[in-house]
PQR file with spaces between the fields and no chain letter, atoms N, CA, C, O and H, PARSE charges and radii, in Angstrom:
ATOM       1  N    MET     1    -160.455  175.965   28.360 -0.4000 1.5000
ATOM       2  CA   MET     1    -160.181  174.869   27.482 -0.0000 2.0000
ATOM       3  C    MET     1    -160.624  175.255   26.066  0.5500 1.7000
ATOM       4  O    MET     1    -161.649  175.910   25.873 -0.5500 1.4000
ATOM       5  N    ARG     2    -159.845  174.843   25.113 -0.4000 1.5000
ATOM       6  CA   ARG     2    -160.175  175.175   23.728 -0.0000 2.0000
ATOM       7  C    ARG     2    -161.400  174.400   23.256  0.5500 1.7000
ATOM       8  O    ARG     2    -161.684  173.304   23.739 -0.5500 1.4000
ATOM       9  H    ARG     2    -159.013  174.311   25.270  0.4000 1.0000
ATOM      10  N    SER     3    -162.107  174.980   22.321 -0.4000 1.5000
ATOM      11  CA   SER     3    -163.351  174.359   21.857 -0.0000 2.0000
ATOM      12  C    SER     3    -163.092  173.050   21.117  0.5500 1.7000
ATOM      13  O    SER     3    -163.921  172.141   21.168 -0.5500 1.4000
ATOM      14  H    SER     3    -161.876  175.870   21.929  0.4000 1.0000
ATOM      15  N    ASP     4    -161.945  172.938   20.425 -0.4000 1.5000
ATOM      16  CA   ASP     4    -161.671  171.687   19.730 -0.0000 2.0000
ATOM      17  C    ASP     4    -161.404  170.548   20.722  0.5500 1.7000
ATOM      18  O    ASP     4    -161.746  169.399   20.443 -0.5500 1.4000
ATOM      19  H    ASP     4    -161.272  173.676   20.384  0.4000 1.0000
ATOM      20  N    GLN     5    -160.795  170.856   21.881 -0.4000 1.5000
ATOM      21  CA   GLN     5    -160.585  169.836   22.903 -0.0000 2.0000
ATOM      22  C    GLN     5    -161.920  169.346   23.450  0.5500 1.7000
ATOM      23  O    GLN     5    -162.109  168.148   23.659 -0.5500 1.4000
ATOM      24  H    GLN     5    -160.518  171.790   22.108  0.4000 1.0000
ATOM      25  N    GLN     6    -162.829  170.257   23.677 -0.4000 1.5000
ATOM      26  CA   GLN     6    -164.148  169.871   24.174 -0.0000 2.0000
ATOM      27  C    GLN     6    -164.853  168.966   23.178  0.5500 1.7000
ATOM      28  O    GLN     6    -165.484  167.984   23.569 -0.5500 1.4000
ATOM      29  H    GLN     6    -162.675  171.231   23.508  0.4000 1.0000
ATOM      30  N    GLY     7    -164.753  169.284   21.908 -0.4000 1.5000
ATOM      31  CA   GLY     7    -165.378  168.466   20.873 -0.0000 2.0000
ATOM      32  C    GLY     7    -164.785  167.074   20.814  0.5500 1.7000
ATOM      33  O    GLY     7    -165.512  166.092   20.662 -0.5500 1.4000
ATOM      34  H    GLY     7    -164.241  170.081   21.590  0.4000 1.0000
ATOM      35  N    HIS     8    -163.455  166.982   20.934 -0.4000 1.5000
ATOM      36  CA   HIS     8    -162.808  165.666   20.908 -0.0000 2.0000
ATOM      37  C    HIS     8    -163.248  164.815   22.090  0.5500 1.7000
ATOM      38  O    HIS     8    -163.499  163.619   21.937 -0.5500 1.4000
ATOM      39  H    HIS     8    -162.864  167.779   21.057  0.4000 1.0000
ATOM      40  N    ARG     9    -163.342  165.419   23.259 -0.4000 1.5000
ATOM      41  CA   ARG     9    -163.755  164.662   24.446 -0.0000 2.0000
ATOM      42  C    ARG     9    -165.192  164.177   24.311  0.5500 1.7000
ATOM      43  O    ARG     9    -165.506  163.046   24.680 -0.5500 1.4000
ATOM      44  H    ARG     9    -163.138  166.390   23.383  0.4000 1.0000
ATOM      45  N    LYS    10    -166.064  165.031   23.784 -0.4000 1.5000
ATOM      46  CA   LYS    10    -167.460  164.632   23.584 -0.0000 2.0000
ATOM      47  C    LYS    10    -167.558  163.508   22.562  0.5500 1.7000
ATOM      48  O    LYS    10    -168.354  162.583   22.725 -0.5500 1.4000
ATOM      49  H    LYS    10    -165.809  165.950   23.484  0.4000 1.0000
ATOM      50  N    ARG    11    -166.751  163.587   21.511 -0.4000 1.5000
ATOM      51  CA   ARG    11    -166.781  162.581   20.461 -0.0000 2.0000
ATOM      52  C    ARG    11    -166.296  161.222   20.966  0.5500 1.7000
ATOM      53  O    ARG    11    -166.842  160.186   20.589 -0.5500 1.4000
ATOM      54  H    ARG    11    -166.104  164.338   21.379  0.4000 1.0000
ATOM      55  N    ARG    12    -165.277  161.230   21.813 -0.4000 1.5000
ATOM      56  CA   ARG    12    -164.729  159.975   22.311 -0.0000 2.0000
ATOM      57  C    ARG    12    -165.634  159.337   23.362  0.5500 1.7000
ATOM      58  O    ARG    12    -165.652  158.114   23.502 -0.5500 1.4000
ATOM      59  H    ARG    12    -164.834  162.072   22.119  0.4000 1.0000
ATOM      60  N    GLY    13    -166.361  160.132   24.077 -0.4000 1.5000
ATOM      61  CA   GLY    13    -167.308  159.606   25.063 -0.0000 2.0000
ATOM      62  C    GLY    13    -166.617  158.874   26.194  0.5500 1.7000
ATOM      63  O    GLY    13    -165.679  159.404   26.791 -0.5500 1.4000
ATOM      64  H    GLY    13    -166.345  161.125   23.963  0.4000 1.0000
ATOM      65  N    SER    14    -167.068  157.654   26.501 -0.4000 1.5000
ATOM      66  CA   SER    14    -166.525  156.899   27.631 -0.0000 2.0000
ATOM      67  C    SER    14    -165.189  156.244   27.306  0.5500 1.7000
ATOM      68  O    SER    14    -164.566  155.662   28.195 -0.5500 1.4000
ATOM      69  H    SER    14    -167.829  157.224   26.016  0.4000 1.0000
ATOM      70  N    ARG    15    -164.728  156.321   26.054 -0.4000 1.5000
ATOM      71  CA   ARG    15    -163.472  155.682   25.672 -0.0000 2.0000
ATOM      72  C    ARG    15    -162.246  156.530   25.982  0.5500 1.7000
ATOM      73  O    ARG    15    -161.124  156.042   25.849 -0.5500 1.4000
ATOM      74  H    ARG    15    -165.234  156.793   25.332  0.4000 1.0000
ATOM      75  N    GLY    16    -162.417  157.743   26.378 -0.4000 1.5000
ATOM      76  CA   GLY    16    -161.250  158.569   26.630 -0.0000 2.0000
ATOM      77  C    GLY    16    -161.611  159.890   27.256  0.5500 1.7000
ATOM      78  O    GLY    16    -162.776  160.164   27.543 -0.5500 1.4000
ATOM      79  H    GLY    16    -163.329  158.140   26.486  0.4000 1.0000
ATOM      80  N    GLY    17    -160.605  160.700   27.462 -0.4000 1.5000
ATOM      81  CA   GLY    17    -160.834  161.998   28.076 -0.0000 2.0000
ATOM      82  C    GLY    17    -160.901  161.893   29.583  0.5500 1.7000
ATOM      83  O    GLY    17    -160.360  160.961   30.179 -0.5500 1.4000
ATOM      84  H    GLY    17    -159.659  160.477   27.228  0.4000 1.0000
ATOM      85  N    ARG    18    -161.552  162.833   30.182 -0.4000 1.5000
ATOM      86  CA   ARG    18    -161.671  162.856   31.630 -0.0000 2.0000
ATOM      87  C    ARG    18    -162.754  161.898   32.098  0.5500 1.7000
ATOM      88  O    ARG    18    -163.690  161.613   31.352 -0.5500 1.4000
ATOM      89  H    ARG    18    -161.991  163.590   29.698  0.4000 1.0000
ATOM      90  N    PRO    19    -162.643  161.401   33.312 -0.5600 1.5000
ATOM      91  CA   PRO    19    -163.690  160.502   33.799  0.2800 2.0000
ATOM      92  C    PRO    19    -165.033  161.217   33.888  0.5500 1.7000
ATOM      93  O    PRO    19    -165.079  162.417   34.161 -0.5500 1.4000
ATOM      94  N    PRO    20    -166.120  160.496   33.661 -0.5600 1.5000
ATOM      95  CA   PRO    20    -167.427  161.150   33.624  0.2800 2.0000
ATOM      96  C    PRO    20    -167.912  161.645   34.979  0.5500 1.7000
ATOM      97  O    PRO    20    -168.717  162.574   35.042 -0.5500 1.4000
ATOM      98  N    ALA    21    -167.437  161.043   36.060 -0.4000 1.5000
ATOM      99  CA   ALA    21    -167.935  161.438   37.375 -0.0000 2.0000
ATOM     100  C    ALA    21    -166.848  161.242   38.427  0.5500 1.7000
ATOM     101  O    ALA    21    -165.859  160.546   38.196 -0.5500 1.4000
ATOM     102  H    ALA    21    -166.783  160.288   36.009  0.4000 1.0000
ATOM     103  N    PHE    22    -167.043  161.850   39.552 -0.4000 1.5000
ATOM     104  CA   PHE    22    -166.128  161.731   40.684 -0.0000 2.0000
ATOM     105  C    PHE    22    -166.551  160.537   41.523  0.5500 1.7000
ATOM     106  O    PHE    22    -167.703  160.461   41.950 -0.5500 1.4000
ATOM     107  H    PHE    22    -167.846  162.415   39.740  0.4000 1.0000
ATOM     108  N    ASP    23    -165.644  159.607   41.764 -0.4000 1.5000
ATOM     109  CA   ASP    23    -165.948  158.433   42.574 -0.0000 2.0000
ATOM     110  C    ASP    23    -165.259  158.585   43.932  0.5500 1.7000
ATOM     111  O    ASP    23    -164.035  158.478   44.010 -0.5500 1.4000
ATOM     112  H    ASP    23    -164.708  159.668   41.417  0.4000 1.0000
ATOM     113  N    PRO    24    -166.022  158.834   45.002 -0.5600 1.5000
ATOM     114  CA   PRO    24    -165.392  159.085   46.301  0.2800 2.0000
ATOM     115  C    PRO    24    -164.651  157.872   46.860  0.5500 1.7000
ATOM     116  O    PRO    24    -163.678  158.038   47.595 -0.5500 1.4000
ATOM     117  N    VAL    25    -165.087  156.662   46.529 -0.4000 1.5000
ATOM     118  CA   VAL    25    -164.418  155.463   47.046 -0.0000 2.0000
ATOM     119  C    VAL    25    -163.038  155.325   46.416  0.5500 1.7000
ATOM     120  O    VAL    25    -162.056  155.065   47.112 -0.5500 1.4000
ATOM     121  H    VAL    25    -165.877  156.527   45.931  0.4000 1.0000
ATOM     122  N    ASP    26    -162.964  155.499   45.100 -0.4000 1.5000
ATOM     123  CA   ASP    26    -161.661  155.439   44.430 -0.0000 2.0000
ATOM     124  C    ASP    26    -160.735  156.545   44.937  0.5500 1.7000
ATOM     125  O    ASP    26    -159.543  156.310   45.135 -0.5500 1.4000
ATOM     126  H    ASP    26    -163.761  155.709   44.535  0.4000 1.0000
ATOM     127  N    TYR    27    -161.269  157.732   45.144 -0.4000 1.5000
ATOM     128  CA   TYR    27    -160.450  158.840   45.626 -0.0000 2.0000
ATOM     129  C    TYR    27    -159.939  158.554   47.036  0.5500 1.7000
ATOM     130  O    TYR    27    -158.787  158.857   47.347 -0.5500 1.4000
ATOM     131  H    TYR    27    -162.237  157.922   44.983  0.4000 1.0000
ATOM     132  N    ARG    28    -160.774  157.979   47.884 -0.4000 1.5000
ATOM     133  CA   ARG    28    -160.354  157.644   49.249 -0.0000 2.0000
ATOM     134  C    ARG    28    -159.224  156.614   49.220  0.5500 1.7000
ATOM     135  O    ARG    28    -158.253  156.741   49.965 -0.5500 1.4000
ATOM     136  H    ARG    28    -161.710  157.732   47.631  0.4000 1.0000
ATOM     137  N    ASN    29    -159.344  155.605   48.373 -0.4000 1.5000
ATOM     138  CA   ASN    29    -158.288  154.596   48.267 -0.0000 2.0000
ATOM     139  C    ASN    29    -156.993  155.200   47.739  0.5500 1.7000
ATOM     140  O    ASN    29    -155.907  154.853   48.202 -0.5500 1.4000
ATOM     141  H    ASN    29    -160.134  155.502   47.767  0.4000 1.0000
ATOM     142  N    ARG    30    -157.109  156.099   46.774 -0.4000 1.5000
ATOM     143  CA   ARG    30    -155.921  156.754   46.237 -0.0000 2.0000
ATOM     144  C    ARG    30    -155.250  157.608   47.310  0.5500 1.7000
ATOM     145  O    ARG    30    -154.022  157.652   47.393 -0.5500 1.4000
ATOM     146  H    ARG    30    -157.991  156.381   46.397  0.4000 1.0000
ATOM     147  N    ASN    31    -156.042  158.279   48.122 -0.4000 1.5000
ATOM     148  CA   ASN    31    -155.497  159.113   49.183 -0.0000 2.0000
ATOM     149  C    ASN    31    -154.743  158.266   50.208  0.5500 1.7000
ATOM     150  O    ASN    31    -153.696  158.689   50.699 -0.5500 1.4000
ATOM     151  H    ASN    31    -157.039  158.244   48.055  0.4000 1.0000
ATOM     152  N    VAL    32    -155.252  157.087   50.536 -0.4000 1.5000
ATOM     153  CA   VAL    32    -154.575  156.195   51.479 -0.0000 2.0000
ATOM     154  C    VAL    32    -153.211  155.794   50.936  0.5500 1.7000
ATOM     155  O    VAL    32    -152.225  155.783   51.673 -0.5500 1.4000
ATOM     156  H    VAL    32    -156.102  156.743   50.136  0.4000 1.0000
ATOM     157  N    VAL    33    -153.153  155.465   49.654 -0.4000 1.5000
ATOM     158  CA   VAL    33    -151.886  155.056   49.042 -0.0000 2.0000
ATOM     159  C    VAL    33    -150.901  156.224   49.028  0.5500 1.7000
ATOM     160  O    VAL    33    -149.726  156.044   49.350 -0.5500 1.4000
ATOM     161  H    VAL    33    -153.954  155.474   49.056  0.4000 1.0000
ATOM     162  N    GLU    34    -151.366  157.414   48.660 -0.4000 1.5000
ATOM     163  CA   GLU    34    -150.477  158.570   48.622 -0.0000 2.0000
ATOM     164  C    GLU    34    -149.955  158.926   50.007  0.5500 1.7000
ATOM     165  O    GLU    34    -148.791  159.302   50.147 -0.5500 1.4000
ATOM     166  H    GLU    34    -152.320  157.560   48.399  0.4000 1.0000
ATOM     167  N    CYS    35    -150.794  158.814   51.033 -0.4000 1.5000
ATOM     168  CA   CYS    35    -150.338  159.078   52.405 -0.0000 2.0000
ATOM     169  C    CYS    35    -149.301  158.045   52.831  0.5500 1.7000
ATOM     170  O    CYS    35    -148.354  158.363   53.549 -0.5500 1.4000
ATOM     171  H    CYS    35    -151.739  158.509   50.920  0.4000 1.0000
ATOM     172  N    GLY    36    -149.487  156.814   52.384 -0.4000 1.5000
ATOM     173  CA   GLY    36    -148.504  155.769   52.694 -0.0000 2.0000
ATOM     174  C    GLY    36    -147.154  156.067   52.070  0.5500 1.7000
ATOM     175  O    GLY    36    -146.120  155.905   52.719 -0.5500 1.4000
ATOM     176  H    GLY    36    -150.256  156.556   51.800  0.4000 1.0000
ATOM     177  N    PHE    37    -147.152  156.505   50.808 -0.4000 1.5000
ATOM     178  CA   PHE    37    -145.898  156.867   50.156 -0.0000 2.0000
ATOM     179  C    PHE    37    -145.237  158.043   50.849  0.5500 1.7000
ATOM     180  O    PHE    37    -144.019  158.054   51.026 -0.5500 1.4000
ATOM     181  H    PHE    37    -147.992  156.636   50.281  0.4000 1.0000
ATOM     182  N    CYS    38    -146.025  159.036   51.243 -0.4000 1.5000
ATOM     183  CA   CYS    38    -145.461  160.195   51.941 -0.0000 2.0000
ATOM     184  C    CYS    38    -144.856  159.784   53.279  0.5500 1.7000
ATOM     185  O    CYS    38    -143.828  160.317   53.697 -0.5500 1.4000
ATOM     186  H    CYS    38    -147.015  159.028   51.099  0.4000 1.0000
ATOM     187  N    HIS    39    -145.500  158.840   53.940 -0.4000 1.5000
ATOM     188  CA   HIS    39    -144.982  158.362   55.228 -0.0000 2.0000
ATOM     189  C    HIS    39    -143.647  157.650   55.038  0.5500 1.7000
ATOM     190  O    HIS    39    -142.727  157.826   55.836 -0.5500 1.4000
ATOM     191  H    HIS    39    -146.335  158.407   53.600  0.4000 1.0000
ATOM     192  N    VAL    40    -143.542  156.856   53.991 -0.4000 1.5000
ATOM     193  CA   VAL    40    -142.290  156.140   53.730 -0.0000 2.0000
ATOM     194  C    VAL    40    -141.186  157.125   53.338  0.5500 1.7000
ATOM     195  O    VAL    40    -140.031  156.944   53.725 -0.5500 1.4000
ATOM     196  H    VAL    40    -144.289  156.713   53.342  0.4000 1.0000
ATOM     197  N    LYS    41    -141.531  158.157   52.581 -0.4000 1.5000
ATOM     198  CA   LYS    41    -140.521  159.105   52.127 -0.0000 2.0000
ATOM     199  C    LYS    41    -140.005  159.998   53.253  0.5500 1.7000
ATOM     200  O    LYS    41    -139.037  160.733   53.060 -0.5500 1.4000
ATOM     201  H    LYS    41    -142.469  158.304   52.267  0.4000 1.0000
ATOM     202  N    GLN    42    -140.634  159.946   54.416 -0.4000 1.5000
ATOM     203  CA   GLN    42    -140.116  160.705   55.553 -0.0000 2.0000
ATOM     204  C    GLN    42    -138.795  160.116   56.047  0.5500 1.7000
ATOM     205  O    GLN    42    -138.018  160.797   56.716 -0.5500 1.4000
ATOM     206  H    GLN    42    -141.421  159.349   54.573  0.4000 1.0000
ATOM     207  N    TRP    43    -138.547  158.862   55.717 -0.4000 1.5000
ATOM     208  CA   TRP    43    -137.290  158.228   56.107 -0.0000 2.0000
ATOM     209  C    TRP    43    -136.216  158.660   55.124  0.5500 1.7000
ATOM     210  O    TRP    43    -136.310  158.365   53.932 -0.5500 1.4000
ATOM     211  H    TRP    43    -139.178  158.308   55.174  0.4000 1.0000
ATOM     212  N    ARG    44    -135.215  159.342   55.603 -0.4000 1.5000
ATOM     213  CA   ARG    44    -134.229  159.989   54.736 -0.0000 2.0000
ATOM     214  C    ARG    44    -133.492  159.012   53.832  0.5500 1.7000
ATOM     215  O    ARG    44    -133.161  159.352   52.696 -0.5500 1.4000
ATOM     216  H    ARG    44    -135.139  159.582   56.571  0.4000 1.0000
ATOM     217  N    GLY    45    -133.234  157.819   54.313 -0.4000 1.5000
ATOM     218  CA   GLY    45    -132.521  156.839   53.491 -0.0000 2.0000
ATOM     219  C    GLY    45    -133.277  156.451   52.244  0.5500 1.7000
ATOM     220  O    GLY    45    -132.667  156.170   51.213 -0.5500 1.4000
ATOM     221  H    GLY    45    -133.502  157.543   55.236  0.4000 1.0000
ATOM     222  N    LEU    46    -134.590  156.432   52.317 -0.4000 1.5000
ATOM     223  CA   LEU    46    -135.380  156.096   51.136 -0.0000 2.0000
ATOM     224  C    LEU    46    -135.661  157.318   50.270  0.5500 1.7000
ATOM     225  O    LEU    46    -135.739  157.212   49.046 -0.5500 1.4000
ATOM     226  H    LEU    46    -135.086  156.661   53.155  0.4000 1.0000
ATOM     227  N    ALA    47    -135.812  158.463   50.898 -0.4000 1.5000
ATOM     228  CA   ALA    47    -136.147  159.673   50.139 -0.0000 2.0000
ATOM     229  C    ALA    47    -134.981  160.143   49.274  0.5500 1.7000
ATOM     230  O    ALA    47    -135.199  160.633   48.166 -0.5500 1.4000
ATOM     231  H    ALA    47    -135.749  158.549   51.892  0.4000 1.0000
ATOM     232  N    THR    48    -133.745  160.003   49.762 -0.4000 1.5000
ATOM     233  CA   THR    48    -132.594  160.519   49.028 -0.0000 2.0000
ATOM     234  C    THR    48    -132.005  159.503   48.063  0.5500 1.7000
ATOM     235  O    THR    48    -131.322  159.881   47.112 -0.5500 1.4000
ATOM     236  H    THR    48    -133.569  159.605   50.663  0.4000 1.0000
ATOM     237  N    ARG    49    -132.255  158.234   48.291 -0.4000 1.5000
ATOM     238  CA   ARG    49    -131.800  157.153   47.404 -0.0000 2.0000
ATOM     239  C    ARG    49    -130.287  157.163   47.242  0.5500 1.7000
ATOM     240  O    ARG    49    -129.769  157.191   46.126 -0.5500 1.4000
ATOM     241  H    ARG    49    -132.810  157.927   49.065  0.4000 1.0000
ATOM     242  N    TYR    50    -129.570  157.140   48.396 -0.4000 1.5000
ATOM     243  CA   TYR    50    -128.112  157.104   48.356 -0.0000 2.0000
ATOM     244  C    TYR    50    -127.572  155.700   48.099  0.5500 1.7000
ATOM     245  O    TYR    50    -126.405  155.557   47.735 -0.5500 1.4000
ATOM     246  H    TYR    50    -129.991  157.117   49.303  0.4000 1.0000
ATOM     247  N    ASP    51    -128.370  154.681   48.275 -0.4000 1.5000
ATOM     248  CA   ASP    51    -127.901  153.308   48.100 -0.0000 2.0000
ATOM     249  C    ASP    51    -127.553  153.051   46.642  0.5500 1.7000
ATOM     250  O    ASP    51    -128.274  153.462   45.732 -0.5500 1.4000
ATOM     251  H    ASP    51    -129.318  154.797   48.571  0.4000 1.0000
ATOM     252  N    LYS    52    -126.441  152.368   46.438 -0.4000 1.5000
ATOM     253  CA   LYS    52    -126.020  152.070   45.073 -0.0000 2.0000
ATOM     254  C    LYS    52    -126.672  150.792   44.556  0.5500 1.7000
ATOM     255  O    LYS    52    -126.954  150.678   43.363 -0.5500 1.4000
ATOM     256  H    LYS    52    -125.855  152.035   47.176  0.4000 1.0000
ATOM     257  N    LEU    53    -126.908  149.850   45.428 -0.4000 1.5000
ATOM     258  CA   LEU    53    -127.475  148.578   45.008 -0.0000 2.0000
ATOM     259  C    LEU    53    -128.982  148.553   45.236  0.5500 1.7000
ATOM     260  O    LEU    53    -129.473  149.035   46.257 -0.5500 1.4000
ATOM     261  H    LEU    53    -126.680  149.942   46.397  0.4000 1.0000
ATOM     262  N    ALA    54    -129.698  147.995   44.293 -0.4000 1.5000
ATOM     263  CA   ALA    54    -131.153  147.875   44.419 -0.0000 2.0000
ATOM     264  C    ALA    54    -131.516  146.988   45.596  0.5500 1.7000
ATOM     265  O    ALA    54    -132.533  147.212   46.252 -0.5500 1.4000
ATOM     266  H    ALA    54    -129.299  147.603   43.464  0.4000 1.0000
ATOM     267  N    LEU    55    -130.696  145.986   45.869 -0.4000 1.5000
ATOM     268  CA   LEU    55    -130.960  145.080   46.991 -0.0000 2.0000
ATOM     269  C    LEU    55    -130.912  145.828   48.322  0.5500 1.7000
ATOM     270  O    LEU    55    -131.726  145.568   49.208 -0.5500 1.4000
ATOM     271  H    LEU    55    -129.870  145.803   45.336  0.4000 1.0000
ATOM     272  N    THR    56    -129.977  146.743   48.464 -0.4000 1.5000
ATOM     273  CA   THR    56    -129.875  147.534   49.690 -0.0000 2.0000
ATOM     274  C    THR    56    -131.076  148.474   49.826  0.5500 1.7000
ATOM     275  O    THR    56    -131.613  148.639   50.921 -0.5500 1.4000
ATOM     276  H    THR    56    -129.316  146.954   47.744  0.4000 1.0000
ATOM     277  N    PHE    57    -131.493  149.085   48.725 -0.4000 1.5000
ATOM     278  CA   PHE    57    -132.659  149.967   48.756 -0.0000 2.0000
ATOM     279  C    PHE    57    -133.913  149.182   49.120  0.5500 1.7000
ATOM     280  O    PHE    57    -134.733  149.650   49.910 -0.5500 1.4000
ATOM     281  H    PHE    57    -131.056  148.951   47.835  0.4000 1.0000
ATOM     282  N    ARG    58    -134.065  147.992   48.547 -0.4000 1.5000
ATOM     283  CA   ARG    58    -135.231  147.155   48.855 -0.0000 2.0000
ATOM     284  C    ARG    58    -135.207  146.738   50.319  0.5500 1.7000
ATOM     285  O    ARG    58    -136.254  146.699   50.966 -0.5500 1.4000
ATOM     286  H    ARG    58    -133.399  147.612   47.905  0.4000 1.0000
ATOM     287  N    GLY    59    -134.035  146.428   50.846 -0.4000 1.5000
ATOM     288  CA   GLY    59    -133.930  146.079   52.263 -0.0000 2.0000
ATOM     289  C    GLY    59    -134.363  147.239   53.152  0.5500 1.7000
ATOM     290  O    GLY    59    -135.023  147.029   54.169 -0.5500 1.4000
ATOM     291  H    GLY    59    -133.185  146.460   50.320  0.4000 1.0000
ATOM     292  N    GLY    60    -133.996  148.460   52.775 -0.4000 1.5000
ATOM     293  CA   GLY    60    -134.430  149.634   53.533 -0.0000 2.0000
ATOM     294  C    GLY    60    -135.934  149.823   53.475  0.5500 1.7000
ATOM     295  O    GLY    60    -136.563  150.178   54.472 -0.5500 1.4000
ATOM     296  H    GLY    60    -133.459  148.631   51.949  0.4000 1.0000
ATOM     297  N    ALA    61    -136.512  149.582   52.294 -0.4000 1.5000
ATOM     298  CA   ALA    61    -137.970  149.721   52.155 -0.0000 2.0000
ATOM     299  C    ALA    61    -138.699  148.676   52.992  0.5500 1.7000
ATOM     300  O    ALA    61    -139.713  148.978   53.622 -0.5500 1.4000
ATOM     301  H    ALA    61    -136.001  149.293   51.484  0.4000 1.0000
ATOM     302  N    VAL    62    -138.187  147.455   53.000 -0.4000 1.5000
ATOM     303  CA   VAL    62    -138.795  146.398   53.815 -0.0000 2.0000
ATOM     304  C    VAL    62    -138.646  146.722   55.299  0.5500 1.7000
ATOM     305  O    VAL    62    -139.580  146.527   56.077 -0.5500 1.4000
ATOM     306  H    VAL    62    -137.363  147.210   52.489  0.4000 1.0000
ATOM     307  N    LEU    63    -137.478  147.214   55.690 -0.4000 1.5000
ATOM     308  CA   LEU    63    -137.261  147.580   57.085 -0.0000 2.0000
ATOM     309  C    LEU    63    -138.215  148.688   57.519  0.5500 1.7000
ATOM     310  O    LEU    63    -138.770  148.633   58.616 -0.5500 1.4000
ATOM     311  H    LEU    63    -136.719  147.373   55.058  0.4000 1.0000
ATOM     312  N    LYS    64    -138.409  149.692   56.666 -0.4000 1.5000
ATOM     313  CA   LYS    64    -139.345  150.776   56.995 -0.0000 2.0000
ATOM     314  C    LYS    64    -140.771  150.243   57.108  0.5500 1.7000
ATOM     315  O    LYS    64    -141.526  150.681   57.976 -0.5500 1.4000
ATOM     316  H    LYS    64    -137.958  149.736   55.775  0.4000 1.0000
ATOM     317  N    ALA    65    -141.148  149.305   56.241 -0.4000 1.5000
ATOM     318  CA   ALA    65    -142.485  148.717   56.306 -0.0000 2.0000
ATOM     319  C    ALA    65    -142.672  147.944   57.607  0.5500 1.7000
ATOM     320  O    ALA    65    -143.738  148.009   58.218 -0.5500 1.4000
ATOM     321  H    ALA    65    -140.535  148.949   55.536  0.4000 1.0000
ATOM     322  N    ILE    66    -141.653  147.221   58.031 -0.4000 1.5000
ATOM     323  CA   ILE    66    -141.741  146.451   59.285 -0.0000 2.0000
ATOM     324  C    ILE    66    -141.849  147.386   60.474  0.5500 1.7000
ATOM     325  O    ILE    66    -142.654  147.154   61.376 -0.5500 1.4000
ATOM     326  H    ILE    66    -140.787  147.168   57.534  0.4000 1.0000
ATOM     327  N    VAL    67    -141.045  148.441   60.485 -0.4000 1.5000
ATOM     328  CA   VAL    67    -141.096  149.394   61.601 -0.0000 2.0000
ATOM     329  C    VAL    67    -142.465  150.068   61.672  0.5500 1.7000
ATOM     330  O    VAL    67    -143.021  150.237   62.757 -0.5500 1.4000
ATOM     331  H    VAL    67    -140.391  148.630   59.753  0.4000 1.0000
ATOM     332  N    THR    68    -143.004  150.449   60.521 -0.4000 1.5000
ATOM     333  CA   THR    68    -144.331  151.071   60.478 -0.0000 2.0000
ATOM     334  C    THR    68    -145.395  150.107   60.970  0.5500 1.7000
ATOM     335  O    THR    68    -146.289  150.489   61.725 -0.5500 1.4000
ATOM     336  H    THR    68    -142.553  150.312   59.639  0.4000 1.0000
ATOM     337  N    TRP    69    -145.297  148.867   60.543 -0.4000 1.5000
ATOM     338  CA   TRP    69    -146.268  147.846   60.943 -0.0000 2.0000
ATOM     339  C    TRP    69    -146.202  147.581   62.448  0.5500 1.7000
ATOM     340  O    TRP    69    -147.236  147.448   63.103 -0.5500 1.4000
ATOM     341  H    TRP    69    -144.571  148.557   59.930  0.4000 1.0000
ATOM     342  N    LEU    70    -144.996  147.505   62.991 -0.4000 1.5000
ATOM     343  CA   LEU    70    -144.854  147.259   64.433 -0.0000 2.0000
ATOM     344  C    LEU    70    -145.348  148.448   65.261  0.5500 1.7000
ATOM     345  O    LEU    70    -145.900  148.259   66.345 -0.5500 1.4000
ATOM     346  H    LEU    70    -144.156  147.613   62.459  0.4000 1.0000
ATOM     347  N    ARG    71    -145.154  149.652   64.765 -0.4000 1.5000
ATOM     348  CA   ARG    71    -145.678  150.819   65.473 -0.0000 2.0000
ATOM     349  C    ARG    71    -147.196  150.814   65.470  0.5500 1.7000
ATOM     350  O    ARG    71    -147.824  151.190   66.460 -0.5500 1.4000
ATOM     351  H    ARG    71    -144.706  149.805   63.885  0.4000 1.0000
ATOM     352  N    ALA    72    -147.784  150.392   64.370 -0.4000 1.5000
ATOM     353  CA   ALA    72    -149.248  150.328   64.293 -0.0000 2.0000
ATOM     354  C    ALA    72    -149.786  149.253   65.232  0.5500 1.7000
ATOM     355  O    ALA    72    -150.850  149.430   65.825 -0.5500 1.4000
ATOM     356  H    ALA    72    -147.274  150.086   63.566  0.4000 1.0000
ATOM     357  N    LEU    73    -149.068  148.148   65.373 -0.4000 1.5000
ATOM     358  CA   LEU    73    -149.501  147.072   66.264 -0.0000 2.0000
ATOM     359  C    LEU    73    -149.204  147.381   67.722  0.5500 1.7000
ATOM     360  O    LEU    73    -149.783  146.766   68.617 -0.5500 1.4000
ATOM     361  H    LEU    73    -148.204  148.004   64.891  0.4000 1.0000
ATOM     362  N    GLY    74    -148.307  148.327   67.969 -0.4000 1.5000
ATOM     363  CA   GLY    74    -147.933  148.649   69.348 -0.0000 2.0000
ATOM     364  C    GLY    74    -149.072  149.253   70.153  0.5500 1.7000
ATOM     365  O    GLY    74    -149.068  149.174   71.381 -0.5500 1.4000
ATOM     366  H    GLY    74    -147.837  148.827   67.242  0.4000 1.0000
ATOM     367  N    ASP    75    -150.040  149.852   69.487 -0.4000 1.5000
ATOM     368  CA   ASP    75    -151.164  150.456   70.186 -0.0000 2.0000
ATOM     369  C    ASP    75    -152.222  149.441   70.601  0.5500 1.7000
ATOM     370  O    ASP    75    -153.069  149.733   71.445 -0.5500 1.4000
ATOM     371  H    ASP    75    -150.044  149.917   68.489  0.4000 1.0000
ATOM     372  N    THR    76    -152.175  148.260   70.013 -0.4000 1.5000
ATOM     373  CA   THR    76    -153.180  147.244   70.336 -0.0000 2.0000
ATOM     374  C    THR    76    -152.733  146.424   71.533  0.5500 1.7000
ATOM     375  O    THR    76    -151.538  146.185   71.704 -0.5500 1.4000
ATOM     376  H    THR    76    -151.486  148.023   69.327  0.4000 1.0000
ATOM     377  N    PRO    77    -153.672  145.989   72.365 -0.5600 1.5000
ATOM     378  CA   PRO    77    -153.279  145.198   73.547  0.2800 2.0000
ATOM     379  C    PRO    77    -152.877  143.792   73.211  0.5500 1.7000
ATOM     380  O    PRO    77    -152.525  143.020   74.103 -0.5500 1.4000
């Protein structure tokens, strides 16, 4: 990293630049969301976005969410 970038980050302090510390709770929550998106994108209809109408695409996303939810509930008695 260039020295002028380091100086700018130090000058800005908590108002900008990179976060001061790693927060494992925030990272865990972000990972859950990213895994959820990857799971949804496994369905070819949503990943390729062949639908012309937004309503049809939204219906596919809702259908995938329902199927995922029912599969998760299928393991419970």
